[in-house]
C-alpha angles and dihedrals in degrees: 000000000000091000092054091050093047091051094049102031117109115257094227135015113243117239112252094219094051118108118231114262119240111234120199110224127157098339123056129222089256091058093048090052089054093049096053097070091044091050092047091048092049092048090047091053091047091051092047091048091051091048090051091047092050091046091053091047090049092051091047090049090051091051091048091048091050091050091048093049089052089051090049090051090050091050092047091053090047089050092050090050090049092050090051090049090051090052091050092049092048090052092049091047091052090050091048092050090049091051091047092051091048091050091049090053091050093047092048090048091051092047092051094052 
């Protein structure tokens, strides 16, 4: 086990305060300077596209909300009208029952005489 560690262990321990060194590999410094403005421009366009997309979705959500609140108002007014109709029908039913009871009393009085 010690032999494996000695073969794979680093030769020196890196300093913790040391900054990483930039190594030029396949692209040169000139190429990276050219890529930075293109990258910034692409990111800017992506951010602007996302902002436009969110703005359109926000506007659509507001329109949907407005339509839904109009539908809620319509349903509330229909409910109020239905409740009024129920009260009117209950009143007519009470009057009808009262008339029926009065007629029953009269019929029973006639039958007894």
